[in-house]
N, C-alpha and C positions, 0 to 999 in steps of 0.2 A: 715498319716497313712489310707487307706482305710474300706469302710464301712463292704464287705464282710473279709478280715482280720481281722476288731474286731470280726465279729460274730462270726469267725474259732476258737479264740483265747477265747473266750467266751463261744463256747462251750466244749476247752480242757479242762479249766478250773472245767466246770461243773461237767464233767468225775471225772476230781478229788478230786472236792470236795466226789461224792458220794465212794471216795477208804478211803476220812477219814471219812467217817462214818463208810465205814467195818471195817475197825482197830479200833473203839473204838465206837461198837454200843451203849451204854447208852447214846447216842446224842439224840438219838431219842425217849426216852424217853420226852424229851421236848416235840416235837408238840405232843407224844401222850398223856403224861396229861394234856395239853393246851385243846384237840379239847374236851377229855372228861371233862372238867371244862365247857368248853362252853354251849354244848350241857344242863351240867347242869341247867346252866344260864338261856339258853330261854330256859327248860323245866319250873322255876320259872317262870320267868311272864307270860307263859300260863297259871303254875297254878293260877297266884295273879289275871289273868285276868276272867278267867275261876269258880275263888272264887267269883268273885263281879261284872259278868254279867252272867255268864252261860252260853247259846247257842244263848243271845240275840240280835246279831251280829246288831242288829240299832241299841238298845243302843250303841254297842259299837264305832259305824257309830258317833253315835250325841254326842260320849264325847265329853268336852270344849276343844279347839286346846289348852288352855294353858297346862292341865290334861297328853293333848296327849304327847305336847312336854316335857316334866319333864319326864315322863316315857321313853320315843324316848332316851331322853338323858344318863340319867337314862342307860338304857341296853348300850346304845354304850362307854359308862363311863366305867362299868365293864367291859366288855367283850374286849376292849383298853388294860386295866392294866392285865384281863387275858395275853392275847398273849405279850403285853412287857413284862411281870414276866418272864416268863417260856423263849421268844425269848432272852431277857440280861443275863439274865443264862446261852443260848447254845454257843452265842458269849463267856459270861468269862471262859465258857469251853473249847471254838475253842482255846481262846490266851493260856492257858494253856499247852493245846497240840503244836500248833503249836511254845510256846517256851518252847518245848521238854519236859514236863511235863506227868501225867497219872493222865486225870481229872477224876472224877466223879458226877453222876448225886446231889450228895448234896452237890458239890463242886457249884454247878448252883447254886440251892439252895438259897444258905446261902448268895449267893453275891447278887440275888435278893432281899432278905430282908435287903440288908443294903442301898439298894438302891433305897429302896421302895417312898421316896420322889419328884425324880426324875421321875420314872414310873409315879406314879400317876399327877405329873406335866404336860407330857406327853398326859394323858389321858384324862386330861381335857381340855387341846389342838384338840387331834382329835374330840372328843366329841363334842365339837364348829364347828369346821369342819363340820363333819359329819350331828348335825344337822341343819345349816347353810344351807348344801346343798339339805336333805329333804324338810326344808322350801323353796326354789327356787324352786323342780321339782310339789311341792303340791299346789305353788301359783302362777306361771307364766307360766301355761299351756306348750306347746310346744316348744317353745322358751326357758322359764325357763330348761325343760328337755335338752334339748342344752346343753345350757352354764351351767348347773350342770352335763354336762355327762363330758365337756371340763373340765372345773378343778379341776372333782375326776380325770382322768385323769394321771393333769398335779401337783395335788395333790401328788398321787401314783409314781413317778418319782422323785419328791424330796425330802421324807420322805423314796429314798430307803434306804441310809446311816443314817438311826434315829438312830435304832438299836444301833447297834457297838459304833456310836457317846455315845448314853446313857451310854454304856457299860465300856470305857474308862474313860470316860471322863466326872468330876463336873461341869455341865452344863443345864443351864436351855431349856427348850419347843423351845425358840426362835434360841438361839445358836443351838440348836442340828437339826435346820431345818435349818439352816445358812448355817451351817459346811456339813451335808447331799450335799445341796443343789450343794456346790463350788465342792465335790467330784462326785457328778453324771456326773457334768457337764465334767470332765476330762476323767471322764470313761463310759460315758454312749454307748461309741460301745461294748464292753466287758458284762456290766450289759444285756442289752439286749438279747446278744447272748447267754449269758448261761441262763437266764431266759427260751428264745426260748425253750432249752437244754433238760432244768429240766421241760417245758410243755412236749416234745416229748416223755422223755423216762417214763414219769408219764403213760401218754396216753399209750405209747406200753405193759409198764408191765398191766395196766388194762386189754385189750387186751388179751394177751397174757397168762396172769395167774388167774387175776379175776375172767375176764369174762368163760373162760374154766371152776375152778372151780366152780362158780355160777352154770355152764349148770348137773356138773357132780351129782353136791351136790342136785342141783336141780330135778333128773330125782329120788331122791330117797322120798322126800320130798318138796313142792314149798316152803314153810318157810323157809328150812336150808339151801334152796339154795340163796333165798335171801338174810339168817342172813351171810354162806357165804363168798358172791358176797361181799354185802356189805362192812362187817369187813375184807376182802383182798384190796378193795378200799381202805379204810382207809389207814391201814398199808403202805402201801403205798404212799401214800398222806402226809403221817408222815413222810419218809424212803427221801421222796423227797423234804420236807421242810426244814428238818433239811441239809440237804445237801447245800440246795441254802440259805440258813441262814452262812452254814459254808466257803458258797465264799462270800458272803459279810461280813464278819467276815477276812478272810485273803483279799481283796481288801483294807482295813479299815488297816490291822494292816501294812499290806506295805506302808499303804500310813503315820501310825503316830511313827512307828518303825524304826529304821536303821539295823533291825539285820536282816542277810540271814531270806527267810522260807524252811529251808532241808527236811520238807516233803512232798511237791511238785515240777518236777519236775526244771531245776535247771535252764532250755533253755528258758522253757514256763515263768516261770515266772520275767528275763530276760526280757522278748522280752513282757512281755504281761505291766510289770509295770515302771512306771520312778521316778525313785527314789526322796524320801521327798525333797530333798534340790533342786531339780530343778525345782522344783514344786512352791515354795513360796506360797504353799496355808496357813501356820500354822505361 
């Protein structure tokens, strides 16, 4: 299977995922609420820092590394937990939809609540890796930045399918990492193609929707233009993010389930995926 064939199929799956979002618009609520929650987390940490040090940036910079790393770990832990919590809910709703059901936002939240221990375990592992990369960057100079960058890219690739693994199966963080890596090894081309398509679609939507809206409302008032532009970009990113998670969930669903996926073009699915029994993965 050629590289460009894989990219093309990934692109088509990306478009198909957007159509799923169009049919079930509640799926967009997951990245929207997740994004708002992350903004609140950032604001909370900024507020705590300000309350402790005010605008004394020298004191902040001279803070002990132990305190700095502890706060960084806590920040990473909360952020990863929030992201994975809502993504697991989105994957669960996608699974219901792929099986012919009609999911809603509440279904996903209730499911994620049941998986809190699993989600927390993965958040701890992710926060630990993030903290180690930060330590390498800060203590190893240019070489450390390069090493941390390479490890970060590899980590993002290997963990591409972790969320559906956590949503579908009762496994720990290390087993989820192992299974995600196996799937990514088989589906790397389609994953790259779909991710590329989502990036392009997001950029195009921002250029033809968010930017003109910002400029139009900016003529009325600069603050209004910036506000409308930022909110539109946020909405676009939420739609694209939810579509990408639908794609990831669909790939995993096809790997672990032996039933056809009727909501996608049958020819595309047959061409894109290898049946579970031929893969010998699980």
